[in-house]
C-alpha positions as CSV (number, residue, x, y, z in Angstrom):
1,M,-5.4,1.1,-52.9
2,I,-5.4,4.9,-53.4
3,S,-4.3,6.3,-56.8
4,R,-1.3,8.5,-56.8
5,E,-3.4,11.4,-58.0
6,K,-5.9,11.0,-55.2
7,H,-3.1,10.6,-52.6
8,D,-1.4,13.8,-53.8
9,R,-4.6,15.8,-53.5
10,M,-5.2,14.4,-50.0
11,A,-1.7,15.2,-49.0
12,N,-1.9,18.7,-50.5
13,A,-5.0,19.3,-48.3
14,I,-2.7,19.0,-45.3
15,R,-0.1,21.2,-46.9
16,F,-2.5,24.1,-47.7
17,L,-4.4,24.0,-44.5
18,S,-1.0,24.2,-42.7
19,M,0.5,27.0,-44.7
20,D,-2.7,29.0,-44.7
21,A,-3.1,28.7,-40.9
22,V,0.5,29.7,-40.3
23,E,0.1,32.6,-42.7
24,K,-3.1,33.8,-41.0
25,A,-1.5,33.5,-37.5
26,N,1.7,35.1,-38.9
27,S,3.4,32.6,-36.7
28,G,4.2,28.9,-36.8
29,H,6.1,26.1,-38.7
30,P,4.8,25.2,-42.1
31,G,7.9,23.3,-43.2
32,L,7.3,20.0,-41.4
33,P,3.6,19.6,-42.2
34,M,4.3,20.2,-45.9
35,G,7.3,17.8,-45.9
36,A,5.7,15.1,-43.8
37,A,2.2,15.2,-45.5
38,D,2.8,12.2,-47.6
39,I,3.9,10.1,-44.6
40,A,0.9,11.1,-42.6
41,T,-1.5,10.5,-45.5
42,V,-0.3,7.0,-46.0
43,L,-0.5,6.3,-42.3
44,F,-3.9,7.7,-41.7
45,T,-5.6,6.4,-44.8
46,R,-4.2,2.9,-44.9
47,F,-2.8,1.8,-41.5
48,L,-3.8,3.8,-38.4
49,S,-6.6,2.2,-36.4
50,F,-8.7,5.0,-34.8
51,D,-12.2,6.3,-34.4
52,P,-12.9,10.0,-34.5
53,K,-16.4,9.4,-33.2
54,T,-15.0,7.6,-30.1
55,P,-11.5,9.1,-29.7
56,S,-10.7,7.5,-26.4
57,W,-11.3,3.9,-27.6
58,P,-8.7,2.0,-25.5
59,N,-7.5,-0.2,-28.3
60,R,-6.9,2.5,-30.9
61,D,-3.4,2.9,-32.4
62,R,-1.6,5.8,-30.8
63,F,-0.1,8.5,-32.9
64,V,2.5,10.9,-31.5
65,L,3.8,14.0,-33.3
66,S,7.1,14.2,-31.4
67,A,8.2,17.1,-33.6
68,G,5.4,19.2,-32.0
69,H,6.4,22.4,-33.7
70,G,4.8,20.9,-36.8
71,S,1.4,21.0,-35.0
72,M,-0.6,22.0,-38.1
73,L,0.1,18.5,-39.5
74,L,-1.8,17.0,-36.6
75,Y,-4.6,19.6,-36.6
76,S,-5.1,19.2,-40.3
77,L,-5.3,15.4,-39.9
78,L,-7.8,15.7,-37.1
79,Y,-10.0,18.1,-39.0
80,L,-9.8,16.2,-42.2
81,T,-10.6,12.8,-40.6
82,G,-13.6,14.2,-38.8
83,Y,-12.7,14.8,-35.1
84,E,-15.4,17.2,-33.9
85,D,-13.1,19.2,-31.7
86,I,-11.1,20.5,-34.6
87,T,-13.3,22.5,-36.9
88,I,-12.3,24.7,-39.8
89,D,-12.7,27.7,-37.4
90,E,-10.2,26.2,-35.0
91,I,-7.8,25.8,-37.9
92,K,-8.4,29.5,-38.8
93,N,-7.7,30.4,-35.2
94,F,-4.4,28.6,-35.1
95,R,-2.2,29.9,-32.3
96,Q,-4.8,32.3,-31.0
97,L,-5.8,32.7,-27.4
98,G,-8.4,30.2,-26.3
99,A,-8.2,28.1,-29.5
100,R,-7.8,24.3,-29.3
101,T,-5.1,24.7,-32.0
102,A,-2.3,25.9,-29.7
103,G,1.2,26.6,-31.1
104,H,2.3,23.1,-30.0
105,P,-0.2,20.2,-29.5
106,E,-1.6,20.2,-26.0
107,Y,-3.1,17.1,-24.4
108,G,-6.6,17.8,-23.2
109,H,-7.3,20.7,-25.6
110,A,-8.8,18.4,-28.3
111,A,-9.6,14.8,-28.8
112,G,-7.0,13.1,-30.9
113,I,-4.0,14.9,-29.3
114,E,-2.4,12.0,-27.4
115,T,0.3,14.0,-25.6
116,T,1.7,17.5,-25.2
117,T,4.7,17.8,-27.5
118,G,7.1,20.6,-28.4
119,P,10.1,20.1,-26.1
120,L,11.9,17.9,-28.6
121,G,12.5,14.3,-27.8
122,Q,9.7,14.1,-25.3
123,G,7.2,12.7,-27.8
124,I,9.4,9.7,-28.8
125,A,10.0,9.0,-25.2
126,N,6.2,9.2,-24.5
127,A,5.7,6.8,-27.4
128,V,8.0,4.3,-25.8
129,G,5.9,4.5,-22.6
130,M,2.7,4.0,-24.6
131,A,4.3,0.9,-26.3
132,I,5.3,-0.5,-22.9
133,A,1.7,0.0,-21.7
134,E,0.3,-1.7,-24.7
135,R,2.7,-4.7,-24.3
136,K,2.0,-4.9,-20.6
137,L,-1.8,-4.7,-20.9
138,R,-1.8,-7.2,-23.8
139,D,0.0,-9.7,-21.6
140,E,-2.5,-9.1,-18.8
141,F,-5.8,-8.8,-20.7
142,G,-5.0,-10.7,-23.9
143,A,-4.8,-9.6,-27.5
144,D,-8.6,-9.6,-27.8
145,L,-8.8,-6.5,-25.7
146,M,-5.4,-4.9,-26.1
147,E,-3.2,-5.1,-29.3
148,H,-2.3,-2.0,-31.2
149,Y,0.6,-0.1,-32.7
150,T,2.2,3.1,-31.4
151,Y,3.4,5.4,-34.2
152,A,5.5,8.6,-33.9
153,I,6.9,11.2,-36.2
154,V,10.2,12.6,-35.1
155,G,12.4,15.3,-36.5
156,D,16.2,15.8,-36.5
157,G,15.9,17.9,-33.3
158,C,14.1,15.0,-31.5
159,L,17.0,12.7,-32.4
160,M,19.6,15.2,-31.3
161,E,18.1,15.6,-27.8
162,G,19.8,13.3,-25.4
163,I,16.4,12.0,-24.1
164,S,15.9,10.2,-27.4
165,Q,18.9,7.9,-26.7
166,E,17.6,7.0,-23.3
167,A,14.2,6.2,-24.8
168,L,15.3,4.3,-27.9
169,S,17.8,2.2,-26.0
170,L,15.1,1.2,-23.5
171,A,12.7,0.4,-26.3
172,G,15.2,-1.7,-28.1
173,H,16.1,-3.6,-25.0
174,L,12.5,-4.4,-24.3
175,K,11.8,-5.5,-27.9
176,L,8.8,-3.1,-28.3
177,N,8.1,-4.3,-31.8
178,K,4.7,-2.5,-32.0
179,L,6.5,0.8,-31.9
180,I,7.1,2.4,-35.3
181,V,8.9,5.7,-35.6
182,F,9.0,7.8,-38.7
183,W,12.0,10.1,-39.0
184,D,11.2,13.2,-41.1
185,D,14.7,13.2,-42.5
186,N,14.8,16.6,-44.2
187,N,18.3,17.7,-43.1
188,I,17.2,21.1,-42.0
189,S,17.0,22.8,-38.6
190,I,16.4,26.4,-37.6
191,D,20.1,27.4,-38.0
192,G,20.4,25.7,-41.4
193,P,21.5,22.3,-42.7
194,I,21.8,19.6,-40.0
195,S,25.4,19.1,-41.2
196,I,26.5,22.3,-39.4
197,A,25.9,20.6,-36.0
198,D,25.6,16.9,-36.5
199,S,27.0,14.0,-38.5
200,T,25.4,11.0,-36.7
201,D,24.7,7.9,-38.7
202,Q,21.2,7.5,-37.3
203,H,20.6,4.1,-38.8
204,A,23.8,2.7,-37.2
205,R,22.8,4.4,-33.9
206,F,19.3,2.8,-33.9
207,R,20.6,-0.6,-35.0
208,A,23.2,-0.5,-32.2
209,S,20.2,-0.1,-29.8
210,H,18.5,-3.2,-31.3
211,W,16.1,-1.4,-33.7
212,H,15.1,-2.4,-37.2
213,T,15.7,0.4,-39.6
214,I,14.4,1.1,-43.1
215,A,15.1,4.0,-45.5
216,V,12.5,5.3,-48.0
217,D,11.7,8.2,-50.2
218,G,9.3,10.2,-47.9
219,H,7.3,11.4,-50.9
220,D,6.7,7.9,-52.4
221,P,3.4,6.6,-50.9
222,E,4.0,3.0,-52.0
223,A,7.5,2.9,-50.6
224,I,6.1,4.4,-47.3
225,A,3.3,1.8,-47.2
226,A,5.7,-1.1,-47.9
227,A,8.0,0.1,-45.1
228,I,5.1,0.1,-42.6
229,E,4.1,-3.4,-43.7
230,E,7.7,-4.5,-43.2
231,A,7.9,-2.8,-39.8
232,Q,4.7,-4.5,-38.6
233,K,6.4,-7.9,-39.2
234,S,9.6,-7.1,-37.3
235,D,10.4,-8.5,-33.9
236,K,12.0,-5.2,-33.0
237,P,10.9,-1.6,-32.8
238,T,11.4,0.1,-36.2
239,L,12.8,3.4,-37.4
240,I,11.5,4.4,-40.9
241,A,13.8,7.1,-42.2
242,C,11.8,9.1,-44.7
243,K,13.9,11.3,-46.9
244,T,11.7,14.4,-47.3
245,T,11.9,18.0,-48.5
246,I,11.0,20.5,-45.9
247,G,8.3,22.8,-47.2
248,F,7.6,20.4,-50.1
249,G,5.9,22.2,-53.0
250,A,7.1,25.8,-52.2
251,P,9.0,26.7,-55.4
252,N,11.5,29.1,-53.7
253,K,11.7,28.1,-50.1
254,A,11.4,24.3,-50.1
255,G,14.5,22.5,-48.8
256,T,15.7,25.6,-46.9
257,H,15.6,26.7,-43.2
258,K,13.5,29.7,-44.3
259,V,10.4,27.4,-44.3
260,H,11.0,25.8,-40.9
261,G,9.6,28.3,-38.5
262,S,8.1,31.3,-40.5
263,P,5.1,31.9,-42.6
264,L,5.7,31.5,-46.3
265,G,4.3,34.8,-47.3
266,A,1.4,35.6,-49.7
267,E,3.6,35.5,-52.8
268,E,5.2,32.1,-52.0
269,I,1.8,30.6,-51.1
270,A,0.4,31.8,-54.4
271,A,3.3,30.3,-56.2
272,T,2.9,27.0,-54.3
273,R,-0.8,26.9,-55.2
274,K,0.2,27.2,-58.8
275,A,3.0,24.6,-58.5
276,L,0.8,22.0,-56.8
277,N,-2.2,22.8,-59.0
278,W,-4.4,23.7,-56.0
279,E,-7.1,26.1,-57.0
280,S,-9.1,26.4,-53.8
281,E,-9.0,29.5,-51.6
282,A,-7.5,29.6,-48.2
283,F,-9.1,27.1,-45.8
284,V,-11.2,25.5,-48.5
285,V,-10.7,21.8,-49.1
286,P,-12.4,20.5,-52.3
287,S,-15.4,18.4,-51.5
288,D,-14.1,15.2,-53.2
289,V,-10.8,15.5,-51.2
290,L,-12.7,16.2,-47.9
291,D,-15.0,13.2,-48.6
292,A,-12.0,11.0,-49.2
293,W,-10.5,12.0,-45.9
294,R,-13.8,11.6,-44.0
295,L,-14.1,8.1,-45.4
296,A,-10.5,7.4,-44.2
297,G,-11.7,8.5,-40.7
298,L,-14.4,5.8,-40.8
299,R,-11.9,3.0,-41.8
300,S,-11.7,1.5,-38.3
301,T,-15.5,1.7,-37.4
302,K,-15.9,-2.1,-38.1
303,A,-12.8,-3.0,-36.1
304,H,-14.0,-0.8,-33.2
305,K,-17.4,-2.5,-33.2
306,E,-15.8,-5.9,-33.2
307,W,-13.7,-4.9,-30.3
308,D,-16.8,-3.6,-28.4
309,A,-18.4,-7.0,-29.0
310,R,-15.3,-8.8,-27.6
311,L,-15.4,-6.6,-24.5
312,E,-19.0,-7.4,-24.0
313,K,-18.3,-11.1,-24.1
314,T,-15.4,-10.9,-21.7
315,E,-15.8,-12.6,-18.4
316,A,-17.5,-10.2,-15.9
317,E,-14.6,-9.6,-13.4
318,K,-12.0,-9.2,-16.1
319,K,-14.2,-6.8,-18.0
320,A,-15.0,-4.7,-14.9
321,Q,-11.2,-4.5,-14.1
322,F,-10.5,-3.4,-17.6
323,V,-13.2,-0.7,-17.7
324,R,-12.4,0.6,-14.2
325,R,-8.7,0.9,-15.0
326,F,-9.3,2.8,-18.3
327,A,-11.7,5.1,-16.4
328,G,-8.9,5.9,-14.0
329,D,-10.9,4.8,-11.0
330,L,-9.2,3.2,-7.9
331,E,-10.2,-0.2,-6.4
332,S,-12.8,0.4,-3.7
333,G,-10.8,-1.6,-1.2
334,L,-7.9,0.8,-1.1
335,D,-9.3,3.1,1.6
336,S,-10.0,0.3,4.0
337,A,-6.5,-1.2,3.3
338,I,-4.8,2.1,4.1
339,S,-7.0,2.6,7.2
340,A,-6.1,-0.9,8.5
341,Y,-2.4,-0.2,7.8
342,K,-2.5,3.1,9.7
343,K,-4.1,1.4,12.7
344,K,-1.2,-1.1,12.7
345,L,1.3,1.7,12.6
346,A,-0.4,3.5,15.6
347,E,0.0,0.2,17.5
348,T,3.5,-0.7,16.5
349,K,5.0,2.8,16.2
350,P,7.9,1.8,13.9
351,N,10.8,4.3,13.2
352,P,11.9,3.5,9.7
353,A,13.4,5.8,7.1
354,T,10.5,7.1,5.0
355,R,12.0,5.4,2.0
356,K,11.4,2.1,3.9
357,A,8.0,3.4,5.1
358,S,7.2,4.0,1.4
359,E,8.1,0.4,0.5
360,D,5.8,-0.8,3.4
361,A,3.0,1.4,2.1
362,L,3.5,0.1,-1.4
363,E,3.3,-3.5,-0.2
364,V,-0.2,-2.7,0.9
365,I,-1.1,-0.6,-2.2
366,N,0.3,-3.0,-4.7
367,G,-1.7,-5.8,-3.1
368,V,-4.9,-3.9,-3.8
369,L,-4.2,-2.1,-7.1
370,L,-3.2,-4.3,-9.9
371,E,-2.6,-1.4,-12.2
372,T,0.4,0.1,-10.4
373,I,3.6,-0.4,-12.4
374,G,6.8,0.4,-10.5
375,G,10.4,1.0,-11.5
376,S,13.6,2.7,-10.7
377,A,16.5,4.4,-12.4
378,D,19.0,1.7,-11.3
379,L,18.4,2.5,-7.6
380,T,15.9,-0.2,-6.6
381,G,17.7,-1.1,-3.4
382,S,18.0,2.6,-2.5
383,N,14.6,3.7,-3.5
384,N,12.7,0.7,-2.1
385,T,10.2,0.8,-5.0
386,K,10.0,-3.0,-5.5
387,T,7.5,-5.1,-3.5
388,S,6.5,-8.7,-3.3
389,Q,3.9,-8.2,-6.0
390,T,6.1,-6.5,-8.6
391,K,8.1,-9.1,-10.4
392,S,10.6,-7.7,-12.9
393,I,9.5,-7.2,-16.5
394,T,12.0,-8.6,-19.0
395,P,12.2,-8.4,-22.8
396,T,10.5,-11.8,-23.1
397,D,8.2,-11.7,-20.1
398,F,5.8,-8.7,-19.4
399,S,3.8,-10.5,-16.7
400,G,5.7,-8.5,-14.1
401,R,5.0,-5.1,-12.7
402,Y,8.5,-3.6,-12.3
403,I,10.7,-1.9,-14.9
404,H,14.4,-1.7,-14.6
405,Y,14.9,1.7,-16.4
406,G,18.6,1.7,-16.1
407,V,20.4,5.0,-15.5
408,R,17.9,6.9,-17.6
409,E,16.1,9.3,-15.4
410,H,14.8,11.6,-18.1
411,G,13.7,8.8,-20.4
412,M,12.1,7.1,-17.4
413,A,10.0,10.1,-16.5
414,A,8.9,10.7,-20.0
415,A,8.0,7.0,-20.5
416,M,6.0,7.1,-17.4
417,N,4.0,10.0,-18.9
418,G,3.4,7.9,-22.0
419,M,2.1,5.0,-19.8
420,A,-0.3,7.3,-17.9
421,L,-1.5,8.8,-21.2
422,H,-2.1,5.4,-22.6
423,G,-4.4,4.5,-19.8
424,G,-4.9,1.3,-17.7
425,L,-1.8,1.7,-15.6
426,I,-0.6,4.0,-12.8
427,P,3.2,4.3,-13.2
428,Y,5.5,5.2,-10.3
429,S,9.3,5.1,-10.2
430,G,12.2,5.8,-8.0
431,G,15.3,8.1,-8.1
432,F,17.3,10.3,-5.8
433,L,15.7,13.8,-5.1
434,I,18.9,15.4,-6.5
435,F,18.3,13.7,-9.8
436,S,14.8,15.2,-10.1
437,D,16.8,17.8,-12.1
438,Y,17.3,15.1,-14.8
439,C,13.5,14.3,-14.7
440,R,12.3,17.9,-14.5
441,P,11.2,18.6,-18.1
442,S,9.1,15.4,-18.0
443,I,7.7,16.2,-14.6
444,R,6.8,19.7,-15.8
445,L,5.0,18.3,-18.8
446,A,3.1,15.8,-16.6
447,A,1.9,18.7,-14.5
448,L,1.0,20.7,-17.6
449,M,-1.0,17.8,-19.0
450,G,-2.6,16.9,-15.6
451,I,-1.7,13.2,-15.6
452,R,-1.2,10.8,-12.7
453,V,2.4,9.8,-12.4
454,I,4.2,9.3,-9.1
455,H,7.9,10.0,-8.6
456,V,9.5,8.5,-5.5
457,L,12.5,10.7,-4.7
458,T,14.7,9.4,-1.9
459,H,17.8,10.7,-0.2
460,D,16.0,13.9,0.2
461,S,18.5,16.1,2.1
462,I,21.9,16.4,3.7
463,G,20.6,13.5,5.8
464,L,21.9,11.1,3.1
465,G,25.3,11.9,4.6
466,E,28.6,10.7,3.2
467,D,27.9,10.9,-0.5
468,G,28.3,14.7,-0.1
469,P,27.1,17.8,-1.8
470,T,26.9,16.3,-5.3
471,H,24.1,14.1,-4.0
472,Q,22.6,16.2,-1.3
473,P,19.6,18.2,-2.6
474,V,19.3,21.7,-1.2
475,E,17.2,23.7,-3.6
476,H,15.2,20.8,-5.0
477,M,12.1,20.9,-2.8
478,A,11.7,24.6,-3.6
479,A,12.3,23.9,-7.3
480,L,9.7,21.2,-7.5
481,R,7.2,23.3,-5.4
482,A,7.6,26.0,-8.1
483,I,6.0,23.8,-10.8
484,P,2.2,24.5,-11.0
485,N,-0.1,21.5,-10.6
486,L,2.5,19.3,-9.1
487,L,1.9,17.8,-5.6
488,V,5.2,17.7,-3.7
489,F,5.0,15.5,-0.6
490,R,7.6,15.3,2.2
491,P,6.2,13.0,4.9
492,A,7.5,12.9,8.5
493,D,7.0,9.3,9.5
494,A,5.4,6.0,8.3
495,T,1.8,7.2,8.9
496,E,2.3,10.4,6.9
497,T,4.0,8.4,4.2
498,A,1.0,6.1,3.8
499,E,-1.3,9.1,3.7
500,C,0.8,10.8,1.1
501,W,0.8,7.7,-1.1
502,Q,-3.0,7.6,-0.8
503,L,-3.3,11.2,-1.9
504,A,-0.9,10.7,-4.8
505,L,-3.0,7.8,-6.1
506,E,-6.3,9.7,-5.6
507,S,-4.9,12.7,-7.6
508,H,-6.2,11.8,-11.1
509,N,-5.3,15.1,-12.7
510,R,-1.9,15.9,-11.4
511,P,1.4,14.2,-10.9
512,S,3.1,13.8,-7.5
513,A,6.6,13.8,-6.1
514,I,7.2,12.1,-2.8
515,A,10.5,13.1,-1.1
516,L,11.8,10.5,1.3
517,T,14.7,10.1,3.8
518,R,17.6,7.7,3.9
519,Q,17.9,8.0,7.7
520,N,15.5,6.5,10.2
521,L,13.0,8.8,11.8
522,M,11.1,8.6,15.1
523,P,7.3,8.2,14.8
524,V,5.4,11.5,15.3
525,R,1.8,10.4,14.6
526,L,1.3,8.2,17.6
527,E,-2.5,7.9,17.6
528,Y,-4.7,6.4,14.9
529,E,-6.7,9.1,13.0
530,E,-9.2,7.9,10.4
531,E,-9.0,11.2,8.5
532,N,-6.1,11.7,6.2
533,L,-4.5,14.7,8.0
534,S,-1.9,15.1,5.2
535,A,-4.7,16.0,2.8
536,R,-4.9,19.3,4.6
537,G,-1.4,20.0,3.5
538,A,-0.5,21.3,6.9
539,Y,-2.0,20.6,10.3
540,D,-1.3,20.9,14.0
541,L,0.8,18.0,15.1
542,V,1.4,19.4,18.6
543,S,-1.2,22.0,19.6
544,A,-0.8,24.7,22.2
545,S,-3.3,27.5,23.1
546,D,-1.9,31.0,23.0
547,A,1.4,29.6,21.6
548,K,4.3,32.1,21.8
549,V,6.2,30.0,19.3
550,T,5.0,28.1,16.2
551,I,7.4,25.7,14.5
552,F,6.6,24.6,10.9
553,A,8.5,21.7,9.5
554,S,8.4,18.9,7.0
555,G,9.8,15.4,6.7
556,S,12.8,14.6,8.8
557,E,12.9,18.0,10.4
558,I,9.5,17.3,12.2
559,E,11.6,15.2,14.6
560,I,13.8,18.3,15.3
561,A,10.7,20.5,15.7
562,V,9.1,18.2,18.2
563,K,12.2,17.9,20.3
564,A,12.6,21.7,20.2
565,Q,8.9,22.1,21.2
566,Q,9.5,19.8,24.2
567,A,12.5,21.8,25.3
568,L,10.7,25.1,25.0
569,S,7.6,23.8,26.8
570,A,9.9,22.6,29.6
571,K,11.1,26.2,29.9
572,G,7.5,27.4,30.2
573,I,7.4,28.7,26.6
574,S,4.1,27.6,25.0
575,T,5.0,26.1,21.6
576,R,3.1,24.3,18.9
577,V,4.3,22.2,15.9
578,V,2.7,22.3,12.5
579,S,3.5,19.4,10.1
580,V,3.7,20.5,6.5
581,P,3.7,17.4,4.3
582,C,2.3,19.2,1.2
583,V,2.5,23.0,0.6
584,E,0.3,22.7,-2.5
585,L,-2.6,21.1,-0.7
586,F,-2.4,23.6,2.1
587,A,-2.7,26.4,-0.4
588,E,-6.0,24.9,-1.5
589,Q,-7.6,24.9,1.9
590,P,-10.2,27.5,2.9
591,E,-8.6,30.8,3.9
592,A,-9.9,30.5,7.4
593,Y,-8.2,27.2,7.9
594,Q,-4.9,28.5,6.5
595,Q,-5.1,31.5,8.8
596,A,-5.8,29.3,11.8
597,V,-2.9,27.0,11.0
598,I,-0.4,29.8,10.4
599,G,-1.8,31.5,13.6
600,N,-0.5,34.6,15.3
601,S,2.4,33.5,17.4
602,P,4.9,36.3,17.9
603,V,7.7,33.8,16.9
604,K,7.3,31.7,13.8
605,I,10.1,29.3,12.8
606,A,10.3,27.0,9.8
607,V,12.7,24.0,9.8
608,E,13.6,22.2,6.6
609,A,17.0,20.8,5.5
610,G,16.7,22.8,2.2
611,I,16.6,26.5,1.2
612,R,14.2,29.1,2.7
613,Q,12.4,29.8,-0.6
614,G,8.6,29.2,-0.2
615,W,8.6,29.2,3.6
616,D,7.8,32.9,4.1
617,H,4.2,32.0,3.3
618,F,4.1,30.4,6.7
619,I,6.6,32.5,8.8
620,G,6.5,35.8,7.0
621,S,9.5,37.8,5.8
622,D,10.5,38.4,9.5
623,G,10.2,34.8,10.5
624,I,13.1,32.6,11.4
625,F,14.3,29.9,9.0
626,V,16.5,27.0,10.2
627,G,17.8,25.2,7.2
628,M,20.3,25.4,4.4
629,S,21.7,28.5,2.6
630,S,24.7,26.7,0.9
631,F,25.5,23.4,-0.6
632,G,26.0,20.4,1.7
633,A,29.2,18.5,2.7
634,S,30.4,15.0,3.0
635,G,30.2,13.3,6.4
636,P,28.0,11.3,8.7
637,Y,24.5,12.8,8.6
638,K,24.2,13.6,12.4
639,E,27.4,15.5,12.2
640,L,26.1,17.4,9.1
641,Y,23.0,18.5,10.9
642,K,25.1,19.9,13.7
643,H,27.6,21.5,11.3
644,F,24.8,23.3,9.5
645,G,22.9,24.2,12.6
646,I,19.8,22.3,12.0
647,T,19.2,21.0,15.5
648,P,16.6,21.2,18.3
649,E,19.1,23.3,20.2
650,A,19.4,25.8,17.4
651,V,15.6,26.1,17.1
652,V,15.3,26.7,20.9
653,A,18.1,29.3,20.8
654,A,16.5,31.2,17.9
655,A,13.1,31.2,19.6
656,E,14.5,32.5,22.9
657,A,16.6,35.2,21.1
658,K,13.5,36.4,19.3
659,L,11.4,36.4,22.5
660,A,14.0,38.2,24.5
């Protein structure tokens, strides 16, 4: 039990570090840290299980600041509780180039930052993913090794963003009762009072999605503590609505939008020091207050040691599996399993759609890797993401390895990020390539954070046919390739599909998107190669010395390129075909290799049933592009390819015209 006076002084340490850092940077958001300081103080001093000396302890509670603009709340907490990465100098360098204390919390910049937040609503959706991971791993490894809470602080903006509804409805459906969300209910946004834009009854909304809800005074520590205790006993996820005053303590600006996203100014800070009886200079925390915080940082040391002892006593194989998975390492048998599968493909030469080839590859992968957890946005039968090993997860049974996300692409992608951040699982899920637009903010954040999530994106071109232009992706390959640190794969047949899956799984520090066809494709890799040729990004599929024509293509258009090559060769025109399953990996190859693959043929042609953007790297600005320059149309897919001129005959004609 902490006295009210002591609590207030500890909370005020957060407030003054936050306002002083924002003032020094002349940039930032002091209002939320000042308003939510009481909530955070109660949580970190009485409830949160964490160890600043071993920040990545797998069974720690997770804390997500979804309202990432209030980043100084998190940085203050990390400094005060003794995380080595956040020193007082880092606090002083808030928002400066190279500092760990970026404008919004960035995963990987400092221990204790569980996820990158700032785009509102992402954090709560990440927290849902973390809670799913905890529940799944508890079922698998037992409560001795995995049982913890996931806490998040959200603002009004997080709850206004549509992704929050996708996330909270999924959490309520799955009964994630170890998820506790604090709503910093201060009724202020940048433009002014929330009432100018929103009148949602948030309690009714959450209850309708099967959450437990509690309302408290967000500046009453005992009320906050009682609410957390109540939440921990619930069989549902819980929203604790904490009525707070934004910029609490500032005599003239508290409770107004003026304190949301601007420094208070020297005069107001001086007045706040006087109002809260804080005599210390900027960036100085009284020794007794800092000592109290550092003691709070040691609260879970005993629990951590007891957990270590339980891990040591765990049966050897189970322990090794747990440690390997949290290290992010793959099972050693994966390479040999993929190799054996590729040999089988070379012998049988199947011609499936790559979405089916992906399912077949997953059947091999999921048999070796127990940590894969699949799913789909209500498109399981279309995405082919479910295998014999992946029984469905239900609200009452988490023994399965497959999540039915419903039609919630954005929430799905963000929850996958949360699972990957939690550790112990490799999430993948399915959707249509066209709907990568709905996932894009979360995919971008996965790339920014450098985490392993895998998006299976089927129906990847006009080849999906009759559903028409609303469902036919045209610009999406280029749009995804534009995201830094994202691997975008578009395999041409079953062998390339298996190779792309292997590469996605081996990519510990970046997400992957695998674009797959609805239509069947002829096999193009006819001989077994031990090497993963797709790892080069682009490679000679059909070689030719002194080629007059080089055709570059990906995915379903490789078939067109090969048929065009055969026709040109029959006419005595030396032609080679380069398969380009991953532009990003090709760009990482040695310069000499890239030059050799691009070559110096007088005619260079790229074929892809998408837009030209990005292909000039291969063909040059004067190269020929056979693809799309408009939206698609509704009709049988073979007719669509003819209609839009993406055919072997069109490639041959273009090559001959250029050579003439």
